[in-house]
N, C-alpha and C positions, 0 to 999 in steps of 0.2 A: 397773346392769349392761347392757352392750350386748346387744341382743336376740339376735344370732347367738351370742354367748358364752353367753347364758342357755340357748339351745336346746341347745348342745353340753354344757353342764353337766347339764341335765336328762337328756339321753340317756346321759351317763356315769353318773349316779346310778342310772338304771334298770339299766344293765349290772352295776354293783356289787351292787345289792340282789338281782338275779336270781341272780347267782353264789352268794351266801351262802345264799339260800333253796334252791337246787338241792342244795347240799352237805348242808344240814340234812335235807331231805326224803329224799334217798337213804339217809342213815344211819338215819333213822327207819323207812323202808320196809323196809330189810334186817333191822333189829332186830325189828320187829313182824311182818314177813311179810305186810303189808297191801298188796293190789293197788291200793286206792284211793290210798294214799300214794305208791306207785310211779308210778301214773298222774299224780298231781299233780307228781311230780318230772319226768316227761316233759313235762307241760304247761309247767312252769317253764323247762325247757330250750328249748322252742320260744319262750318269752318272752325268754330270753337271746339266742338267735339273732336274734330280731326286734329286740331292743335294739341289737345290734351293727349290723344293717342300718340301723336308724334313725340311729345315730350317723354312719355313713357318708353317709346321705342328707342329713342336715341340714348336714353339713360341705360336701358338694358343692353343695347347692342354694343355699347362701349366697354362693357365688362369683359374681362379676359376669359379664355376657355377654362372650364372646370371639369370635375369628375362627371357631372350629369350632362354637360354640353362640351365634349372634347373638341368640337369643331368651332367653338365660339357661339356668340349670340346674334350673329348678323341677320338671321332670318326674322328677328323681331322688327327690323325696318321694313322688310318686304311685307310682313303681315300687316304692319301699320298702314302702308301704302294701299294695300288691298281693301282694308276696312274703310279708309278715307274715300276710295273710289266708290264703294258701295253707298256711303253716306251722301256723296254728291248726287248719285243717281236717284236715291230715295227723295232727297230734297227737291230735285227737279220734277219728279213725278207728282209730288204733293202740290207744288206750285201750279202745275198744269191743272190738277183737279180743282183747286180753289179758284183759279182764273176762269175755267170753263163754267163752274157753278155761278160765278159772278155774271158771266155773259148771258147765261140761261135765265137766272132769277132776277136779274137787274141789279143796278148799283145806285149808290147815293149821288144825286146830282149836286148836292151841296159839297163841293170839293175844294179844300184849301191846300194849295200845293207849295206855298212859300217855304214853310218849315221843312218840307220834304226835299226841296231843292237844296237848301243849305246842308242838310244831313247827308244827302247823296254826294254832294261835292266834297264834304269832309271825308266820307267813306272812300271815295276814289283816290284822294291824295294820301290818306293814311295807308290804304292797302298797297298803293304803288310803292311807297317807301319801305314798308315791312316786307313785301314780296320780293323786292329787289335785293334786300339784305339776305333774305332766306335763299334766294337763288345763288347769291355769292357764296354763302357758307356751304350750301348743298354741293356746289361745284368743287369747292376747296376740299371738302371732306368726302366727296363722292357718296353722299347720303341720299338714298332713294326716298326715305320718309320725309326728309326736309324738302326735297324736290317736289314730292307730292303735295306737301303743305303749301309750298310756294305757288305751285300750279293751281291749287285750290283757291288761293287768294287772288291769283291773276284772273281767274274766271269771275271772281267777285268784282274786280275792277271794271271789266267789260259790262257785266250785268248792271252794276251800279251806274255806270256811265249811260247805259241804255235807258234806265229808269229816269236818270237826271234829264236827259234830252226829252223824254216823254212828258215829264212834269212841266218842263218849260213850254212845250207845245200846248199842253192842256191849259196852262196859265194864259197863253196868248189866244188860243182858239176857243177854249171852253169845251172841247170834244172829250168828254170824260170816258167814252168808250175806248179810247187809246190805252187807258190804264191796264185793263186785263189783257189786252192784246200784247202789250210790251212784256207783261209778266210771262206769257206763254213763250215769247221769243227768248227771254232770259232763261227760262227752264230748258229750252232746247240746247242752248250753249252749255248750261250746267251739266246736262246728261251726257253730252259728247265728251266733255272733259273727264267726267267720272268713268266713262267706259274706257277711255285711253289709259288712265291711271290703273284701273283694275286689270286690264289686259296685260300691261307690262309687269306689274308686280305678281300676278298669278303665274306668269311664265317663270319668274325667279323662284317662286315657292315650289313649283313643280320641277325645279332643276333643269329648266330649258337652257339650250345652248346660248352662248353669247351672240350678239348680232353678227351677221355675215362680214361686216366691215372689220370687226375685231378678229374674227377667225382668219380672214385673209392676211391680216398683219402677222399673225402667228405663223401661218403657212409660209409667208415670204421669208421670215427669219430662218425657218427650218430649211427651206429650199436653197438659201444662200450659203448655208454652212457646208463646206466641202469635206469636212472631217467625218461626217456621218454617212451611212450607206442607205438610209431610208428611214421611214417612220410609219407608224400606224396608231390607230385608236386614240386620236387626239380628241380629248374631251375638255370642255370649258363651261363653267357655270358662274353665275353671280350670286353671292350670298351677302345681302346687305351691301356694305361698301367694299367688300372683298371679292376677288375673282379667283376661283380655283381652276387650275389647269393641270391636266394629266396627259402624258405622252409616252409611248413606247418607241424607243430609238434603236436602230440597228447599227452595230459597230463591227469593224473587222475583228475576227476571232483572235488575231495575234496581239491586239492591244491589251495592255495591262489594266487592272481595275483603276489604278491611279490616273492613267491616261484618259480613260473613259470619264472618270469623275471630273477631270479638268475640263473636258469638252462640254460636259453637262453644265458645269458652272458658267462657262462662257455663254451657252445658250440661255440659261436662266437670267444672266445679267443683261443680255440683249433684249429679251422679252420684257424685263423689268423697266427698261428705258421707255417702252411704249405704253406700259400700263402701271398704274399705281395700285397699292394694296393688293398684291397678288401672292398666291401660294402655288408653287410649281412642284409637281411630282414627276420625275422622269424615271422610267423603267428601262434600263439598258439591256439589250439582247445581242448575242453574236449573230452576225449574218450567216445564215446556213447556206449550204450548197444548193443552188437552184432558187434561192430567194430572189425576188424581183429587185432589180437594181434601181428602178425609178422610185422616186420619193412619192409616197402615196398618203392619203388621209382617209380615215374612216370616222365619221361623226356618229356619236351615239349619246344617249342620255340615260 
């Protein structure tokens, strides 16, 4: 299957599964009177909205560059991931509010947990299958929005599992107070995941540099090439699934343009072996008298 079609299929699958899970959780929450199940329904609704945003993002980001977007549409994926992170955080805060209100004002002692147990078990299994597939496609396509959506669903697995365990304990012990407490724990997990996603995608939106590990790989390739006399102004950023790299490289003044071009091609090929979906711009300059001989790097954004 074409990678762009596979990305759209994965996003569509996420939308469908989230819609079903939301419906089941709402029914179970109303029937049982459980705030933890209702909170999970809210969490799943944020998953659903995130999946819709992801589908839009992967559809737009796969479009080629045009007159209005000469550098492509990759930032749609970063924007999608940032929105998803915000939705996760808002869902977590709302769950804490509802659970705290439940603890303060009291809760229904007539609590039926059987239906909730079945629904939560279904949610755990369904989200495990769908999120595993999303992680697979996200890694294959280097898609930040699909990764964010998969991470979103993975938090749903842990939160649903927590609610499931709580419902089992309530059924055995009759301690209904456990229900809102579990909801607050679930919310904390959700907020942490949302913050992590928002932080990463905001860095991409603001053209932050690639991780240190990636920058060191590029440096190692440049430092191992004996045909160049140094380099400066190494810049690298991530735009959606693409990575943009710019370098200024010093050459001996006696080299011809053709010779410099050949060396640049070799460097580009070497970097491309370590990174997928890259665009490299190399600016060659003659090494001037008095120019530093050591190979140096200046990071800027």
